[in-house]
C-alpha positions, -999 to 999 in steps of 0.1 A, spaced: -8 66 -285 7 45 -259 16 78 -238 -20 89 -241 -34 56 -225 -10 62 -195 -29 92 -187 -64 80 -196 -63 53 -167 -90 65 -145 -79 61 -109 -96 72 -77 -90 67 -41 -115 76 -15 -105 77 23 -139 76 43 -124 83 78 -155 100 90 -177 69 86 -149 45 96 -169 36 127 -200 27 107 -183 0 86 -172 19 57 -135 20 49 -109 26 22 -119 20 -13 -96 23 -43 -106 21 -79 -79 7 -102 -82 1 -140 -79 -35 -137 -111 -41 -120 -146 -29 -129 -156 -19 -92 -138 -5 -64 -118 -27 -41 -124 -24 -4 -87 -24 10 -101 -33 44 -109 -68 31 -73 -73 22 -60 -63 55 -36 -86 74 -30 -77 111 3 -77 128 8 -74 166 32 -46 176 43 -46 214 40 -8 217 14 20 226 -9 27 195 2 65 195 38 54 191 30 29 164 10 55 144 38 77 144 62 50 135 39 39 105 42 74 91 78 76 95 82 41 79 62 51 50 85 80 44 116 56 49 103 33 23 94 59 -3 57 55 1 39 88 -3 13 95 26 -16 111 12 -44 106 37 -42 103 75 -68 102 104 -52 98 138 -87 96 155 -95 62 136 -57 52 131 -56 53 94 -26 61 71 -29 57 35 -9 64 4 -34 75 -20 -27 61 -55 8 64 -69 28 48 -97 60 29 -96 79 8 -120 107 -19 -115 113 -12 -77 95 -3 -46 110 -1 -9 144 -6 -24 134 -42 -38 124 -56 -72 86 -49 -78 81 -87 -78 91 -91 -42 59 -71 -33 34 -78 -61 25 -107 -84 10 -95 -118 15 -130 -135 44 -140 -156 53 -131 -191 55 -155 -220 91 -164 -209 82 -167 -174 96 -135 -161 75 -118 -135 54 -91 -151 57 -68 -119 94 -60 -128 84 -47 -162 49 -33 -157 41 3 -145 21 -2 -113 -7 20 -99 -5 13 -60 -23 18 -29 -12 10 5 -32 14 37 -25 10 73 -48 7 104 -35 13 140 -57 2 168 -52 -10 203 -53 -48 208 -65 -68 236 -30 -76 251 -21 -40 257 -1 -36 225 -10 -26 189 -29 -43 161 -13 -29 129 -34 -38 99 -18 -34 64 -31 -38 29 -17 -33 -6 -29 -38 -41 -20 -28 -75 -29 -26 -111 -1 -31 -139 1 -17 -174 28 -31 -198 54 -3 -199 64 -15 -235 30 -11 -249 30 -46 -263 -1 -54 -242 -31 -31 -240 -52 -29 -208 -45 -32 -171 -40 -62 -152 -47 -69 -117 -16 -73 -95 -18 -90 -59 3 -84 -28 29 -111 -21 31 -98 16 67 -84 8 58 -46 11 39 -53 42 68 -71 58 91 -44 50 66 -17 66 66 -39 98 102 -43 99 106 -4 95 81 2 121 97 -20 145 131 -4 137 115 32 143 101 20 177 136 6 189 154 38 179 130 60 198 113 92 186 124 110 157 138 145 172 148 158 137 112 170 131 
């Protein structure tokens, strides 16, 4: 019965890139919330001292470096998104609780480290007024108790840890120059 519930969770991610300029953005539907979450509303901007084109490329490479699957891109509006993917225990080579807060268990341990999370991550790359780039990042998740002891999904909120790793990986890529292996 537990394995049946793993696949019953309905998740949809829609990238509305053609309408990005009209105010619509990236919505994700996770089983923990009754309505879609607008990832744009969770976005935190980071200033990068580089041309937007170079940052866009570096973000795509950084997602790969960190094991984040790129599912949606639109270079015209500067969007890179993972789509919805599942992970347990670790993400970007760190304990899940470094990136997401899903509350604590009855013994005080972080639920994120034991839950199976459905995760969505998005990046927005656009020129800033100082001649560099504004890199907007947002991440959210929904977690399910992998042991099956608790039913239903629980909302998980970003701690900012994954976003910090993305920014660090982007800056590392920009310092190392273009990837000539492709």
